[in-house]
MMTF fields as JSON, N, C-alpha, C and O atoms, coordinates in Angstrom:
{
  "mmtfVersion": "1.0.0",
  "mmtfProducer": "UNKNOWN",
  "numBonds": 375,
  "numAtoms": 376,
  "numGroups": 94,
  "numChains": 1,
  "numModels": 1,
  "chainsPerModel": [1],
  "groupsPerChain": [94],
  "chainIdList": ["A"],
  "bondAtomList": [4, 2, 8, 6, 12, 10, 16, 14, 20, 18, 24, 22, 28, 26, 32, 30, 36, 34, 40, 38, 44, 42, 48, 46, 52, 50, 56, 54, 60, 58, 64, 62, 68, 66, 72, 70, 76, 74, 80, 78, 84, 82, 88, 86, 92, 90, 96, 94, 100, 98, 104, 102, 108, 106, 112, 110, 116, 114, 120, 118, 124, 122, 128, 126, 132, 130, 136, 134, 140, 138, 144, 142, 148, 146, 152, 150, 156, 154, 160, 158, 164, 162, 168, 166, 172, 170, 176, 174, 180, 178, 184, 182, 188, 186, 192, 190, 196, 194, 200, 198, 204, 202, 208, 206, 212, 210, 216, 214, 220, 218, 224, 222, 228, 226, 232, 230, 236, 234, 240, 238, 244, 242, 248, 246, 252, 250, 256, 254, 260, 258, 264, 262, 268, 266, 272, 270, 276, 274, 280, 278, 284, 282, 288, 286, 292, 290, 296, 294, 300, 298, 304, 302, 308, 306, 312, 310, 316, 314, 320, 318, 324, 322, 328, 326, 332, 330, 336, 334, 340, 338, 344, 342, 348, 346, 352, 350, 356, 354, 360, 358, 364, 362, 368, 366, 372, 370],
  "bondOrderList": [1, 1, 1, 1, 1, 1, 1, 1, 1, 1, 1, 1, 1, 1, 1, 1, 1, 1, 1, 1, 1, 1, 1, 1, 1, 1, 1, 1, 1, 1, 1, 1, 1, 1, 1, 1, 1, 1, 1, 1, 1, 1, 1, 1, 1, 1, 1, 1, 1, 1, 1, 1, 1, 1, 1, 1, 1, 1, 1, 1, 1, 1, 1, 1, 1, 1, 1, 1, 1, 1, 1, 1, 1, 1, 1, 1, 1, 1, 1, 1, 1, 1, 1, 1, 1, 1, 1, 1, 1, 1, 1, 1, 1],
  "groupList": [{"groupName": "MET", "atomNameList": ["N", "CA", "C", "O"], "elementList": ["N", "C", "C", "O"], "formalChargeList": [0, 0, 0, 0], "bondAtomList": [1, 0, 2, 1, 3, 2], "bondOrderList": [1, 1, 2], "singleLetterCode": "M", "chemCompType": "L-PEPTIDE LINKING"}, {"groupName": "ALA", "atomNameList": ["N", "CA", "C", "O"], "elementList": ["N", "C", "C", "O"], "formalChargeList": [0, 0, 0, 0], "bondAtomList": [1, 0, 2, 1, 3, 2], "bondOrderList": [1, 1, 2], "singleLetterCode": "A", "chemCompType": "L-PEPTIDE LINKING"}, {"groupName": "LYS", "atomNameList": ["N", "CA", "C", "O"], "elementList": ["N", "C", "C", "O"], "formalChargeList": [0, 0, 0, 0], "bondAtomList": [1, 0, 2, 1, 3, 2], "bondOrderList": [1, 1, 2], "singleLetterCode": "K", "chemCompType": "L-PEPTIDE LINKING"}, {"groupName": "THR", "atomNameList": ["N", "CA", "C", "O"], "elementList": ["N", "C", "C", "O"], "formalChargeList": [0, 0, 0, 0], "bondAtomList": [1, 0, 2, 1, 3, 2], "bondOrderList": [1, 1, 2], "singleLetterCode": "T", "chemCompType": "L-PEPTIDE LINKING"}, {"groupName": "ARG", "atomNameList": ["N", "CA", "C", "O"], "elementList": ["N", "C", "C", "O"], "formalChargeList": [0, 0, 0, 0], "bondAtomList": [1, 0, 2, 1, 3, 2], "bondOrderList": [1, 1, 2], "singleLetterCode": "R", "chemCompType": "L-PEPTIDE LINKING"}, {"groupName": "HIS", "atomNameList": ["N", "CA", "C", "O"], "elementList": ["N", "C", "C", "O"], "formalChargeList": [0, 0, 0, 0], "bondAtomList": [1, 0, 2, 1, 3, 2], "bondOrderList": [1, 1, 2], "singleLetterCode": "H", "chemCompType": "L-PEPTIDE LINKING"}, {"groupName": "ILE", "atomNameList": ["N", "CA", "C", "O"], "elementList": ["N", "C", "C", "O"], "formalChargeList": [0, 0, 0, 0], "bondAtomList": [1, 0, 2, 1, 3, 2], "bondOrderList": [1, 1, 2], "singleLetterCode": "I", "chemCompType": "L-PEPTIDE LINKING"}, {"groupName": "LEU", "atomNameList": ["N", "CA", "C", "O"], "elementList": ["N", "C", "C", "O"], "formalChargeList": [0, 0, 0, 0], "bondAtomList": [1, 0, 2, 1, 3, 2], "bondOrderList": [1, 1, 2], "singleLetterCode": "L", "chemCompType": "L-PEPTIDE LINKING"}, {"groupName": "VAL", "atomNameList": ["N", "CA", "C", "O"], "elementList": ["N", "C", "C", "O"], "formalChargeList": [0, 0, 0, 0], "bondAtomList": [1, 0, 2, 1, 3, 2], "bondOrderList": [1, 1, 2], "singleLetterCode": "V", "chemCompType": "L-PEPTIDE LINKING"}, {"groupName": "GLU", "atomNameList": ["N", "CA", "C", "O"], "elementList": ["N", "C", "C", "O"], "formalChargeList": [0, 0, 0, 0], "bondAtomList": [1, 0, 2, 1, 3, 2], "bondOrderList": [1, 1, 2], "singleLetterCode": "E", "chemCompType": "L-PEPTIDE LINKING"}, {"groupName": "CYS", "atomNameList": ["N", "CA", "C", "O"], "elementList": ["N", "C", "C", "O"], "formalChargeList": [0, 0, 0, 0], "bondAtomList": [1, 0, 2, 1, 3, 2], "bondOrderList": [1, 1, 2], "singleLetterCode": "C", "chemCompType": "L-PEPTIDE LINKING"}, {"groupName": "ASN", "atomNameList": ["N", "CA", "C", "O"], "elementList": ["N", "C", "C", "O"], "formalChargeList": [0, 0, 0, 0], "bondAtomList": [1, 0, 2, 1, 3, 2], "bondOrderList": [1, 1, 2], "singleLetterCode": "N", "chemCompType": "L-PEPTIDE LINKING"}, {"groupName": "PHE", "atomNameList": ["N", "CA", "C", "O"], "elementList": ["N", "C", "C", "O"], "formalChargeList": [0, 0, 0, 0], "bondAtomList": [1, 0, 2, 1, 3, 2], "bondOrderList": [1, 1, 2], "singleLetterCode": "F", "chemCompType": "L-PEPTIDE LINKING"}, {"groupName": "GLN", "atomNameList": ["N", "CA", "C", "O"], "elementList": ["N", "C", "C", "O"], "formalChargeList": [0, 0, 0, 0], "bondAtomList": [1, 0, 2, 1, 3, 2], "bondOrderList": [1, 1, 2], "singleLetterCode": "Q", "chemCompType": "L-PEPTIDE LINKING"}, {"groupName": "SER", "atomNameList": ["N", "CA", "C", "O"], "elementList": ["N", "C", "C", "O"], "formalChargeList": [0, 0, 0, 0], "bondAtomList": [1, 0, 2, 1, 3, 2], "bondOrderList": [1, 1, 2], "singleLetterCode": "S", "chemCompType": "L-PEPTIDE LINKING"}, {"groupName": "PRO", "atomNameList": ["N", "CA", "C", "O"], "elementList": ["N", "C", "C", "O"], "formalChargeList": [0, 0, 0, 0], "bondAtomList": [1, 0, 2, 1, 3, 2], "bondOrderList": [1, 1, 2], "singleLetterCode": "P", "chemCompType": "L-PEPTIDE LINKING"}, {"groupName": "GLY", "atomNameList": ["N", "CA", "C", "O"], "elementList": ["N", "C", "C", "O"], "formalChargeList": [0, 0, 0, 0], "bondAtomList": [1, 0, 2, 1, 3, 2], "bondOrderList": [1, 1, 2], "singleLetterCode": "G", "chemCompType": "PEPTIDE LINKING"}, {"groupName": "ASP", "atomNameList": ["N", "CA", "C", "O"], "elementList": ["N", "C", "C", "O"], "formalChargeList": [0, 0, 0, 0], "bondAtomList": [1, 0, 2, 1, 3, 2], "bondOrderList": [1, 1, 2], "singleLetterCode": "D", "chemCompType": "L-PEPTIDE LINKING"}, {"groupName": "TYR", "atomNameList": ["N", "CA", "C", "O"], "elementList": ["N", "C", "C", "O"], "formalChargeList": [0, 0, 0, 0], "bondAtomList": [1, 0, 2, 1, 3, 2], "bondOrderList": [1, 1, 2], "singleLetterCode": "Y", "chemCompType": "L-PEPTIDE LINKING"}],
  "groupTypeList": [0, 1, 2, 1, 3, 1, 4, 5, 6, 7, 8, 2, 3, 9, 2, 7, 10, 11, 2, 6, 2, 4, 9, 6, 11, 2, 2, 9, 6, 3, 12, 9, 2, 1, 1, 2, 13, 12, 14, 2, 10, 15, 14, 1, 2, 2, 16, 16, 17, 7, 16, 13, 12, 18, 17, 16, 13, 0, 8, 1, 1, 12, 17, 2, 8, 8, 12, 11, 9, 2, 7, 5, 0, 8, 5, 16, 15, 8, 2, 3, 13, 12, 16, 12, 5, 7, 6, 9, 6, 1, 14, 4, 14, 2],
  "groupIdList": [1, 2, 3, 4, 5, 6, 7, 8, 9, 10, 11, 12, 13, 14, 15, 16, 17, 18, 19, 20, 21, 22, 23, 24, 25, 26, 27, 28, 29, 30, 31, 32, 33, 34, 35, 36, 37, 38, 39, 40, 41, 42, 43, 44, 45, 46, 47, 48, 49, 50, 51, 52, 53, 54, 55, 56, 57, 58, 59, 60, 61, 62, 63, 64, 65, 66, 67, 68, 69, 70, 71, 72, 73, 74, 75, 76, 77, 78, 79, 80, 81, 82, 83, 84, 85, 86, 87, 88, 89, 90, 91, 92, 93, 94],
  "secStructList": [7, 7, 3, 3, 3, 3, 3, 3, 3, 3, 3, 1, 7, 2, 2, 2, 2, 2, 2, 2, 2, 2, 2, 2, 2, 6, 6, 1, 1, 7, 2, 2, 2, 2, 2, 2, 2, 2, 7, 7, 1, 4, 4, 4, 4, 4, 6, 6, 3, 3, 3, 3, 3, 3, 6, 6, 1, 1, 7, 2, 2, 2, 2, 2, 2, 2, 6, 6, 1, 7, 6, 6, 1, 3, 3, 3, 3, 3, 3, 3, 6, 6, 3, 3, 3, 3, 3, 3, 3, 3, 3, 3, 3, 7],
  "xCoordList": [7.147, 6.868, 6.28, 5.43, 6.725, 6.254, 4.79, 4.347, 4.042, 2.65, 2.366, 3.085, 1.304, 0.966, -0.538, -1.259, -0.984, -2.333, -2.181, -1.338, -3.001, -2.91, -4.245, -5.133, -4.344, -5.48, -4.932, -3.83, -5.731, -5.237, -6.385, -7.561, -5.988, -6.9, -6.335, -5.164, -7.154, -6.724, -7.472, -8.702, -6.703, -7.293, -6.569, -5.514, -7.151, -6.595, -5.405, -4.544, -5.341, -4.284, -3.4, -3.844, -2.149, -1.194, -1.615, -1.437, -2.173, -2.614, -3.692, -3.611, -4.687, -5.748, -5.179, -5.571, -4.274, -3.634, -2.924, -3.065, -2.177, -1.474, -2.447, -2.211, -3.539, -4.555, -5.166, -5.303, -5.523, -6.118, -5.115, -5.481, -3.86, -2.829, -2.679, -2.573, -2.671, -2.581, -3.762, -3.582, -4.958, -6.159, -6.111, -6.514, -5.62, -5.486, -4.448, -4.694, -3.304, -2.236, -2.634, -2.156, -3.501, -3.985, -5.187, -5.742, -5.577, -6.728, -8.051, -8.992, -8.118, -9.36, -10.323, -11.534, -9.788, -10.582, -9.818, -8.587, -10.535, -9.854, -9.512, -10.109, -8.555, -8.178, -9.401, -9.666, -10.141, -11.322, -12.364, -12.882, -12.667, -13.654, -13.146, -13.912, -11.862, -11.284, -11.362, -11.664, -11.089, -11.171, -12.592, -12.804, -13.559, -14.963, -15.401, -16.187, -14.896, -15.307, -14.581, -15.198, -13.279, -12.476, -11.957, -11.749, -11.745, -11.055, -11.872, -13.089, -11.17, -11.783, -11.689, -12.106, -11.145, -10.986, -12.234, -12.844, -12.625, -13.754, -13.563, -14.543, -12.315, -12.04, -12.521, -12.541, -12.905, -13.384, -14.547, -14.655, -15.415, -16.576, -16.157, -16.901, -14.957, -14.429, -13.38, -12.496, -13.468, -12.511, -11.118, -10.136, -11.03, -9.743, -9.039, -7.931, -9.671, -9.041, -8.832, -9.78, -7.581, -7.232, -7.108, -6.888, -7.248, -7.087, -5.636, -4.726, -5.435, -4.074, -3.653, -4.451, -2.403, -1.854, -0.368, 0.244, 0.2, 1.599, 2.459, 1.973, 3.741, 4.72, 4.636, 4.732, 4.458, 4.369, 2.945, 2.746, 1.956, 0.564, 0.109, -0.747, 0.678, 0.309, 1.35, 2.389, 1.064, 2.035, 3.311, 3.266, 4.427, 5.748, 5.868, 6.383, 5.403, 5.534, 4.759, 5.192, 3.623, 2.79, 3.486, 3.613, 3.934, 4.649, 5.891, 6.187, 6.614, 7.848, 7.552, 8.308, 6.474, 6.093, 5.63, 6.114, 4.707, 4.093, 5.128, 5.028, 6.102, 7.045, 8.359, 9.286, 8.441, 9.671, 9.486, 10.407, 8.335, 8.149, 7.552, 7.133, 7.521, 7.036, 5.543, 4.762, 5.171, 3.771, 3.033, 3.637, 1.726, 0.801, 1.082, 0.81, 1.618, 1.837, 1.217, 1.05, 0.875, 0.323, 1.476, 2.203, 1.632, 2.7, 2.1, 0.985, 2.853, 2.412, 2.51, 2.916, 2.144, 1.517, 2.467, 3.66, 1.9, 2.608, 1.92, 0.733, 2.676, 2.105, 2.169, 3.213, 1.034, 0.971, 0.167, -0.283, -0.008, -0.805, -2.275, -3.029, -2.691, -4.083, -4.357, -5.502, -3.313, -3.453, -2.476, -1.361, -2.9, -2.049, -2.655, -3.852, -1.815, -2.268, -1.706, -0.579, -2.524, -2.045, -2.157, -3.169, -1.132, -1.089, -0.812, 0.078, -1.579, -1.338, -1.154, -2.058, 0.008, 0.35, -0.061, 0.398, -0.909, -1.399, -0.515, -0.245, -0.065, 0.788, 1.646, 1.344, 2.734, 3.646, 4.416, 4.823, 4.616, 5.455, 6.306, 5.898, 7.481, 8.419, 8.227, 8.92],
  "yCoordList": [-7.981, -8.209, -6.942, -6.29, -6.596, -5.395, -5.547, -6.622, -4.449, -4.449, -3.153, -2.164, -3.182, -2.023, -1.968, -2.945, -0.795, -0.647, -0.057, 0.809, -0.534, -0.073, -0.283, -0.985, 0.353, 0.086, -0.145, 0.289, -0.842, -1.162, -1.206, -1.276, -1.162, -1.331, -2.473, -2.448, -3.462, -4.633, -4.664, -4.677, -4.676, -4.752, -5.812, -6.307, -6.154, -7.235, -6.83, -7.662, -5.547, -5.164, -4.044, -3.187, -4.074, -3.033, -1.687, -0.638, -1.731, -0.513, 0.202, 1.412, -0.536, 0.056, 0.56, 1.622, -0.186, 0.197, 1.552, 2.43, 1.715, 2.979, 4.132, 5.253, 3.856, 4.878, 5.379, 6.585, 4.465, 4.831, 5.618, 6.603, 5.194, 5.899, 7.339, 8.26, 7.535, 8.896, 9.749, 10.909, 9.188, 9.929, 10.296, 11.393, 9.381, 9.667, 10.771, 11.723, 10.645, 11.635, 13.018, 14.028, 13.072, 14.355, 14.868, 15.924, 14.114, 14.464, 14.455, 15.156, 13.654, 13.517, 12.57, 12.64, 11.686, 10.742, 10.44, 10.451, 10.175, 9.808, 8.324, 7.551, 7.939, 6.528, 5.704, 4.659, 6.181, 5.455, 5.25, 4.146, 6.297, 6.183, 5.252, 4.46, 5.347, 4.484, 3.022, 2.149, 2.758, 1.387, 0.852, -0.266, 1.654, 1.23, 0.987, 0.078, 1.795, 1.7, 0.605, -0.071, 0.418, -0.451, -1.743, -2.727, -1.766, -2.896, -4.178, -4.17, -5.282, -6.611, -7.345, -8.499, -6.683, -7.281, -6.999, -5.941, -7.915, -7.634, -6.368, -5.775, -5.951, -4.727, -3.473, -2.391, -3.601, -2.452, -1.758, -0.532, -2.535, -1.969, -0.993, -0.074, -1.201, -0.339, 0.631, 1.065, 0.967, 1.886, 1.311, 2.05, -0.017, -0.696, -0.952, -1.489, -0.575, -0.698, -2.16, -2.945, -2.514, -3.881, -4.028, -5.131, -2.922, -2.982, -3.222, -2.933, -3.756, -4.017, -5.444, -6.376, -5.604, -6.928, -6.926, -5.87, -8.114, -8.284, -8.674, -9.254, -8.349, -8.744, -10.253, -11.006, -10.69, -12.122, -12.604, -13.723, -11.785, -12.202, -12.063, -12.819, -11.102, -10.867, -11.538, -11.996, -11.59, -12.172, -11.327, -10.134, -11.934, -11.311, -9.961, -9.008, -9.859, -8.605, -7.475, -6.323, -7.806, -6.829, -6.39, -5.194, -7.352, -7.054, -6.201, -5.299, -6.483, -5.744, -4.251, -3.434, -3.894, -2.487, -1.931, -0.889, -2.615, -2.106, -1.889, -0.924, -2.761, -2.671, -1.967, -1.946, -1.385, -0.691, 0.678, 1.494, 0.955, 2.201, 3.304, 3.053, 4.523, 5.686, 5.593, 5.058, 6.132, 6.189, 7.26, 8.201, 7.097, 8.097, 8.458, 9.581, 7.527, 7.705, 6.517, 5.45, 6.695, 5.596, 4.873, 5.466, 3.6, 2.773, 1.763, 1.279, 1.461, 0.449, 0.95, 2.088, 0.117, -1.188, -2.226, -2.265, -3.047, -4.166, -5.434, -5.647, -6.267, -7.488, -8.637, -8.907, -9.303, -10.539, -11.555, -11.264, -12.737, -13.753, -13.344, -13.955, -12.337, -11.893, -10.838, -10.655, -10.145, -9.073, -7.96, -8.206, -6.731, -5.556, -4.685, -4.398, -4.272, -3.507, -2.097, -1.859, -1.157, 0.133, 0.051, -0.414, 0.495, 0.349, 1.71, 2.442, 2.034, 3.232, 2.777, 2.19, 3.048, 2.624, 3.726, 4.861, 3.407, 4.406, 4.479, 5.566, 3.318, 3.306, 2.037, 1.046, 2.113, 0.967, 1.085, 2.177, -0.044, -0.06, -1.319, -2.359, -1.212, -2.351, -3.169, -4.167],
  "zCoordList": [22.802, 21.391, 20.772, 21.378, 19.581, 18.886, 18.506, 18.1, 18.644, 18.222, 17.474, 17.613, 16.679, 15.86, 15.626, 15.83, 15.191, 14.657, 13.263, 13.027, 12.357, 10.973, 10.274, 10.758, 9.122, 8.255, 6.859, 6.523, 6.048, 4.7, 3.706, 4.062, 2.449, 1.33, 0.499, 0.12, 0.22, -0.546, -1.876, -1.914, -2.966, -4.308, -5.127, -4.731, -6.278, -7.095, -7.96, -8.248, -8.385, -9.326, -8.79, -8.026, -9.208, -8.835, -9.437, -8.818, -10.649, -11.327, -10.503, -10.291, -10.046, -9.228, -7.905, -7.423, -7.33, -6.068, -6.226, -5.374, -7.293, -7.551, -7.794, -7.342, -8.506, -8.775, -7.46, -7.256, -6.589, -5.291, -4.457, -3.815, -4.461, -3.695, -4.18, -3.369, -5.495, -6.049, -5.594, -5.223, -5.618, -5.22, -3.734, -3.35, -2.908, -1.474, -1.264, -0.522, -1.907, -1.745, -2.251, -1.734, -3.254, -3.779, -2.974, -3.278, -1.953, -1.096, -1.862, -1.492, -2.936, -3.696, -2.989, -3.201, -2.15, -1.38, -0.095, -0.087, 0.978, 2.222, 2.193, 1.443, 3.012, 3.101, 3.482, 2.888, 4.472, 4.965, 3.861, 3.695, 3.119, 2.027, 0.93, 0.381, 0.613, -0.422, 0.006, -0.807, 1.278, 1.782, 1.653, 1.185, 2.069, 2.002, 0.559, 0.29, -0.36, -1.76, -2.539, -3.362, -2.293, -3.153, -2.517, -3.227, -1.209, -0.589, -0.646, -0.465, -0.902, -0.964, 0.375, 0.482, 1.389, 2.714, 3.552, 3.396, 4.432, 5.325, 6.167, 6.618, 6.381, 7.151, 6.419, 7.006, 5.158, 4.379, 5.082, 5.044, 5.722, 6.415, 7.509, 7.851, 8.054, 9.12, 8.574, 9.313, 7.316, 6.706, 6.586, 6.516, 6.563, 6.433, 7.75, 7.768, 8.857, 10.179, 10.556, 10.596, 10.833, 11.236, 12.747, 13.247, 13.476, 14.93, 15.293, 14.516, 16.492, 16.986, 16.656, 16.758, 16.263, 15.992, 16.311, 16.47, 16.402, 16.791, 15.599, 14.629, 15.685, 14.678, 14.495, 15.464, 13.268, 12.979, 12.748, 12.276, 13.069, 12.876, 11.428, 10.966, 10.718, 9.317, 8.417, 8.892, 7.129, 6.199, 6.199, 6.5, 5.869, 6.006, 5.297, 5.883, 4.047, 3.299, 3.972, 3.955, 4.557, 5.254, 6.536, 6.8, 7.329, 8.582, 8.345, 9.128, 7.269, 6.982, 6.877, 7.401, 6.216, 6.071, 7.415, 7.858, 8.053, 9.291, 10.396, 11.154, 10.494, 11.606, 11.259, 12.07, 10.046, 9.658, 9.032, 9.073, 8.458, 7.723, 8.603, 9.733, 8.067, 8.814, 9.112, 8.325, 10.274, 10.674, 9.877, 9.363, 9.789, 9.233, 7.783, 7.357, 7.031, 5.593, 4.875, 5.466, 3.613, 2.826, 2.134, 1.337, 2.443, 1.87, 0.899, 1.092, -0.135, -1.072, -2.494, -2.734, -3.424, -3.283, -2.662, -2.961, -1.804, -1.183, -1.68, -1.432, -2.382, -2.959, -1.957, -1.363, -1.784, -0.992, -1.798, -2.906, -1.24, -1.94, -2.038, -2.796, -1.295, -1.303, -2.373, -2.786, -2.821, -3.796, -3.49, -3.031, -3.746, -3.533, -2.443, -2.453, -1.506, -0.352, -0.359, -0.792, 0.135, 0.601, 2.113, 2.637, 2.811, 4.265, 4.901, 4.467, 5.922, 6.72, 8.159, 8.753, 8.711, 10.074, 11.04, 10.915, 11.989, 12.946, 14.189, 14.7, 14.673, 15.864, 15.873, 15.208, 16.658, 16.756, 18.045, 18.44, 18.705, 19.897, 19.89, 19.372, 20.465, 20.48, 21.722, 21.918]
}
């Protein structure tokens, strides 16, 4: 079964999600600092780190990104029932 490690930032609006992504991409803030400052997920305390999880453990839209997109890049906004996510995939194995 495929497994991955990733971190994410969860916010309420797509606009805020895009703003944070621009700041990260411009190196104005690190992903970890942005997660601690903006994310509404309990993982914010750990810089957005979700640890290791398996394909199917997260909601479908989240899994689709984590198990298909490039590693070490900021992906999103990804809309789920929880809000809008920025996702950075650290590792993945099939």
